[in-house]
Wavefront OBJ file of the C-alpha trace (Angstrom):
o trace
v 12.414 -68.794 -50.601
v 12.468 -65.075 -50.158
v 12.296 -64.927 -54.033
v 8.950 -67.255 -53.667
v 7.498 -65.490 -51.026
v 6.336 -62.658 -53.130
v 5.803 -64.163 -56.588
v 2.359 -62.690 -57.959
v 1.115 -65.813 -59.060
v 0.629 -66.771 -55.371
v -2.718 -64.734 -55.016
v -4.496 -65.844 -58.043
v -7.544 -67.295 -55.741
v -9.086 -69.041 -59.160
v -6.228 -71.003 -59.467
v -5.357 -71.652 -55.443
v -8.343 -71.745 -53.446
v -9.561 -75.441 -54.861
v -6.107 -76.700 -53.718
v -5.739 -74.700 -50.368
v -9.153 -75.673 -48.927
v -8.241 -79.445 -48.197
v -7.056 -79.773 -44.741
v -5.144 -82.934 -45.634
v -2.330 -81.792 -47.397
v 0.601 -83.321 -46.120
v 2.821 -79.906 -46.610
v 5.553 -78.893 -44.060
v 3.537 -77.277 -41.050
v 4.537 -73.979 -40.118
v 4.407 -71.683 -36.637
v 0.757 -71.276 -36.363
v 0.992 -68.065 -34.047
v 2.910 -66.077 -36.796
v -0.002 -67.733 -39.340
v -2.607 -66.545 -36.944
v -1.141 -62.943 -36.941
v -1.160 -62.456 -40.460
v -4.402 -63.494 -41.111
v -5.805 -61.230 -37.826
v -3.670 -58.553 -40.237
v -5.598 -59.541 -43.537
v -8.585 -59.432 -41.573
v -8.366 -55.885 -40.449
v -7.810 -55.056 -43.832
v -10.599 -56.606 -45.342
v -12.454 -53.264 -43.833
v -10.779 -51.367 -46.405
v -10.260 -54.126 -49.387
v -13.402 -56.051 -49.765
v -11.860 -57.751 -52.612
v -9.844 -60.180 -50.277
v -12.662 -61.160 -47.945
v -13.226 -64.730 -49.674
v -9.580 -65.331 -50.270
v -9.155 -64.391 -46.633
v -12.135 -66.792 -45.330
v -10.472 -69.555 -46.878
v -7.035 -68.596 -45.238
v -8.717 -68.489 -41.802
v -9.951 -72.058 -42.112
v -6.550 -73.344 -41.348
v -5.255 -71.699 -38.297
v -4.604 -74.674 -36.342
v -2.358 -76.448 -38.945
v -1.231 -73.937 -41.337
v 1.262 -75.330 -43.642
v 3.925 -73.802 -45.711
v 1.861 -73.141 -48.706
v -0.595 -71.316 -46.760
v 1.633 -68.993 -45.521
v 3.323 -68.313 -48.893
v -0.044 -67.979 -50.038
v -0.982 -65.610 -47.273
v 2.526 -63.458 -47.846
v 1.205 -63.421 -51.436
v -2.000 -61.417 -50.407
v 0.545 -58.864 -48.765
v 2.206 -58.372 -52.191
v -1.119 -57.949 -53.951
v -2.133 -55.353 -51.413
v 1.399 -53.650 -51.369
v 0.597 -53.514 -55.291
v -2.559 -51.579 -55.144
v -2.084 -48.769 -52.543
v -4.245 -46.554 -53.775
v -7.481 -48.732 -54.163
v -9.827 -48.581 -51.073
v -13.757 -47.552 -50.761
v -14.632 -44.220 -52.004
v -17.989 -42.424 -51.416
v -19.523 -39.905 -53.837
v -21.037 -36.965 -52.000
v -24.018 -36.413 -54.747
v -25.746 -40.085 -55.077
v -29.118 -41.421 -55.480
v -30.801 -42.952 -52.758
v -30.676 -46.261 -53.006
v -29.597 -49.883 -51.623
v -28.040 -52.693 -54.289
v -27.075 -56.093 -53.100
v -25.226 -58.573 -54.734
v -24.894 -61.934 -53.531
v -23.646 -65.620 -54.973
v -22.452 -68.527 -53.453
v -20.047 -71.614 -54.435
v -22.492 -74.553 -54.185
v -20.703 -77.600 -52.097
v -17.539 -75.681 -52.204
v -15.792 -76.925 -49.190
v -14.577 -80.403 -50.120
v -14.043 -81.312 -46.579
v -17.141 -80.714 -45.389
v -19.260 -80.013 -48.698
v -20.866 -76.495 -47.416
v -21.219 -73.811 -49.527
v -19.906 -70.286 -49.225
v -22.334 -67.128 -49.065
v -21.006 -64.161 -50.367
v -22.691 -60.732 -50.683
v -21.969 -57.167 -51.347
v -24.234 -54.119 -50.090
v -23.851 -51.010 -51.886
v -25.548 -47.689 -50.515
v -26.090 -43.732 -52.284
v -24.860 -45.821 -55.771
v -21.336 -46.943 -55.401
v -20.445 -46.966 -51.780
v -19.380 -50.390 -50.515
v -21.050 -50.485 -46.849
v -20.985 -54.035 -46.274
v -20.168 -57.381 -47.313
v -19.477 -60.919 -46.259
v -18.158 -64.006 -47.252
v -18.965 -66.924 -44.708
v -19.289 -70.826 -45.048
v -23.098 -71.580 -44.708
v -24.183 -73.406 -41.432
v -25.369 -76.232 -43.377
v -24.997 -78.371 -46.266
v -27.193 -77.354 -49.268
v -29.048 -80.292 -51.177
v -28.864 -78.405 -54.479
v -27.410 -74.811 -56.236
v -31.000 -73.730 -55.909
v -31.282 -73.927 -52.008
v -27.698 -72.582 -51.270
v -28.535 -69.488 -53.634
v -31.717 -69.193 -51.721
v -29.576 -69.190 -48.370
v -27.226 -66.990 -49.712
v -29.915 -64.283 -50.991
v -31.992 -64.754 -47.356
v -28.365 -63.389 -45.820
v -27.872 -60.302 -47.948
v -31.688 -59.526 -47.605
v -31.650 -59.597 -43.545
v -28.391 -57.262 -44.500
v -30.571 -55.072 -46.635
v -33.689 -54.873 -44.072
v -31.414 -54.138 -41.206
v -29.872 -51.326 -42.897
v -33.276 -50.114 -44.121
v -34.195 -49.797 -40.417
v -31.036 -47.860 -39.412
v -31.775 -45.471 -42.618
v -35.768 -44.912 -41.178
v -33.730 -44.529 -37.572
v -32.033 -41.470 -39.022
v -35.732 -40.538 -41.001
v -33.948 -41.424 -44.332
v -36.838 -43.666 -45.221
v -38.412 -41.975 -48.097
v -37.698 -42.576 -51.345
v -35.221 -45.755 -50.567
v -35.143 -48.289 -53.661
v -33.467 -51.788 -53.164
v -32.413 -54.331 -55.578
v -30.780 -57.690 -54.980
v -28.890 -59.040 -57.581
v -27.352 -63.040 -57.771
v -26.156 -64.822 -60.424
v -28.926 -66.759 -61.927
l 1 2 3 4 5 6 7 8 9 10 11 12 13 14 15 16 17 18 19 20 21 22 23 24 25 26 27 28 29 30 31 32 33 34 35 36 37 38 39 40 41 42 43 44 45 46 47 48 49 50 51 52 53 54 55 56 57 58 59 60 61 62 63 64 65 66 67 68 69 70 71 72 73 74 75 76 77 78 79 80 81 82 83 84 85 86 87 88 89 90 91 92 93 94 95 96 97 98 99 100 101 102 103 104 105 106 107 108 109 110 111 112 113 114 115 116 117 118 119 120 121 122 123 124 125 126 127 128 129 130 131 132 133 134 135 136 137 138 139 140 141 142 143 144 145 146 147 148 149 150 151 152 153 154 155 156 157 158 159 160 161 162 163 164 165 166 167 168 169 170 171 172 173 174 175 176 177 178 179 180 181 182 183
């Protein structure tokens, strides 16, 4: 059991995320208090390791009835983080005054509710990541295009808020904004 706890392949989100998303798994349930504490720690770590944000968002949906598979996968995330201690958010002292946002979604990705998940990352001063989000959309999108527009809308609202904050600091001259999406 202990050897299985830290297998490297547990953190492969592409392999596990679809299987983990279903709430109807007939797997062995585990102590939900310990699972909640572990997810809380992973949520805290997303501030400096944003590459696990989507993964933690998927795992956090099972805090009411976590299974052994969810717990093992969460421990796999910790193992992944432990294997790369030097990686994190870095800021360059000399960069351009620009905001770059990347957004994406997975149309109807949740098999239980058919809701899409919005995700975006916003970079400032070149490559400095200042904000990111991975959240299930509040309504069911009727098409991929609608889900994509909702994702872009979330990113644009955050960019506008960041521009207003910079204007309050007197840094609103010469800011360029770019929004990228996958289609």
